[in-house]
C-alpha positions as a Markdown table, in Angstrom:
| # | Residue | x | y | z |
|---|---|---|---|---|
| 1 | Met | 16.5 | 2.0 | 0.2 |
| 2 | Thr | 12.9 | 1.1 | 0.7 |
| 3 | Ile | 10.6 | 1.0 | -2.3 |
| 4 | Ala | 8.0 | 3.7 | -2.3 |
| 5 | Leu | 4.4 | 2.8 | -1.4 |
| 6 | Glu | 3.3 | 3.7 | -4.9 |
| 7 | Gln | 5.8 | 1.2 | -6.3 |
| 8 | Val | 4.5 | -1.6 | -4.1 |
| 9 | Phe | 1.0 | -0.8 | -5.3 |
| 10 | Ala | 2.1 | -0.7 | -9.0 |
| 11 | Glu | 3.9 | -4.0 | -8.8 |
| 12 | Ala | 1.1 | -5.7 | -6.8 |
| 13 | Leu | -1.6 | -4.6 | -9.2 |
| 14 | Gly | 0.4 | -4.8 | -12.4 |
| 15 | Ile | -0.1 | -1.2 | -13.4 |
| 16 | Asp | 2.1 | 1.7 | -14.3 |
| 17 | Ile | 3.4 | 3.7 | -11.3 |
| 18 | Gly | 2.1 | 6.8 | -12.9 |
| 19 | Gly | -1.5 | 5.5 | -12.3 |
| 20 | Val | -0.9 | 5.3 | -8.6 |
| 21 | Ser | -1.9 | 8.2 | -6.3 |
| 22 | Asp | -3.6 | 8.5 | -2.9 |
| 23 | Gly | -6.9 | 8.7 | -4.7 |
| 24 | Leu | -6.6 | 5.3 | -6.4 |
| 25 | Ala | -9.4 | 3.3 | -4.9 |
| 26 | Tyr | -10.3 | -0.4 | -4.5 |
| 27 | Asn | -12.5 | -1.6 | -7.5 |
| 28 | Ser | -11.9 | 1.7 | -9.3 |
| 29 | Ile | -9.8 | -0.2 | -11.9 |
| 30 | Pro | -10.2 | -3.8 | -13.1 |
| 31 | Gln | -6.8 | -4.8 | -11.7 |
| 32 | Trp | -7.8 | -4.0 | -8.1 |
| 33 | Asp | -10.4 | -6.6 | -7.4 |
| 34 | Ser | -10.8 | -8.8 | -4.3 |
| 35 | Val | -8.1 | -11.3 | -5.4 |
| 36 | Ala | -5.6 | -8.6 | -6.2 |
| 37 | His | -6.4 | -6.9 | -2.9 |
| 38 | Met | -5.2 | -9.9 | -0.9 |
| 39 | Gly | -2.0 | -10.1 | -3.0 |
| 40 | Leu | -1.5 | -6.4 | -2.3 |
| 41 | Ile | -2.0 | -6.9 | 1.4 |
| 42 | Ala | 0.6 | -9.7 | 1.4 |
| 43 | Gln | 3.1 | -7.5 | -0.5 |
| 44 | Leu | 2.5 | -4.6 | 1.9 |
| 45 | Glu | 3.0 | -6.9 | 4.9 |
| 46 | Asp | 6.1 | -8.4 | 3.5 |
| 47 | His | 7.6 | -5.2 | 2.3 |
| 48 | Tyr | 7.0 | -3.2 | 5.5 |
| 49 | Gly | 7.4 | -6.1 | 8.0 |
| 50 | Val | 3.9 | -5.7 | 9.5 |
| 51 | Leu | 0.9 | -7.9 | 10.1 |
| 52 | Leu | -2.3 | -6.0 | 9.3 |
| 53 | Asp | -5.3 | -6.9 | 11.3 |
| 54 | Thr | -8.6 | -7.8 | 9.6 |
| 55 | Asp | -10.3 | -4.5 | 10.2 |
| 56 | Asp | -7.4 | -2.6 | 8.6 |
| 57 | Ile | -7.4 | -5.0 | 5.6 |
| 58 | Ile | -11.1 | -4.4 | 5.0 |
| 59 | Asp | -10.7 | -0.7 | 5.6 |
| 60 | Met | -7.8 | -0.3 | 3.0 |
| 61 | Ser | -10.0 | 1.2 | 0.3 |
| 62 | Ser | -7.4 | 3.5 | -1.3 |
| 63 | Val | -3.7 | 4.2 | -1.5 |
| 64 | Gly | -4.3 | 7.1 | 0.9 |
| 65 | Lys | -6.0 | 4.8 | 3.3 |
| 66 | Ala | -3.2 | 2.3 | 3.1 |
| 67 | Arg | -0.8 | 5.1 | 4.0 |
| 68 | Glu | -2.9 | 6.0 | 7.0 |
| 69 | Asn | -3.2 | 2.3 | 8.1 |
| 70 | Leu | 0.5 | 1.7 | 7.8 |
| 71 | Ala | 1.2 | 4.7 | 10.0 |
| 72 | Lys | -0.7 | 2.9 | 12.8 |
| 73 | Tyr | 1.9 | 0.1 | 12.6 |
| 74 | Gly | 4.9 | 2.5 | 12.8 |
| 75 | Val | 5.5 | 2.8 | 9.1 |
| 76 | Ser | 6.4 | 6.4 | 8.4 |
| 77 | Leu | 6.2 | 7.4 | 4.7 |
| 78 | Cys | 8.0 | 10.6 | 3.8 |
| 79 | Cys | 7.0 | 13.0 | 1.0 |
| 80 | Arg | 8.8 | 10.7 | -1.4 |
| 81 | Gly | 7.1 | 7.7 | 0.1 |
| 82 | Cys | 10.3 | 5.8 | 0.6 |
| 83 | Cys | 10.8 | 5.9 | 4.4 |
| 84 | Arg | 10.1 | 3.5 | 7.2 |
| 85 | Ala | 10.0 | 4.3 | 10.8 |
| 86 | Ser | 13.8 | 3.8 | 10.8 |
| 87 | Gly | 14.3 | 6.4 | 8.1 |
| 88 | Cys | 15.5 | 6.3 | 4.4 |
C-alpha cells in the first residue's frame, strides 16, 4: 500500500500527521523552510517515482498545490490520499 501524501509530508517535515492538510503552506511553520522544502521534494520524487521539474518545485507552495502538481505526473491521490495512478 502506498503511503498517503499527508504521511510523506509529516515524515519529511518532522511534524505530526494531524498538522498536515491541503492548506498547510510553505514557510507557514518553522519546519517547512527552504532546506526542508528540498528534502520534501526528494521524498515526494522517491515515493511517487517522478522527477519534478524546477517550475513545479518552486510552485509547490502548499500540500494542496503538491497534490495538483503530482497529478500532472500521473499520480492520482484518492480521497484517502493513498493511491497512485495504478490504484491502491
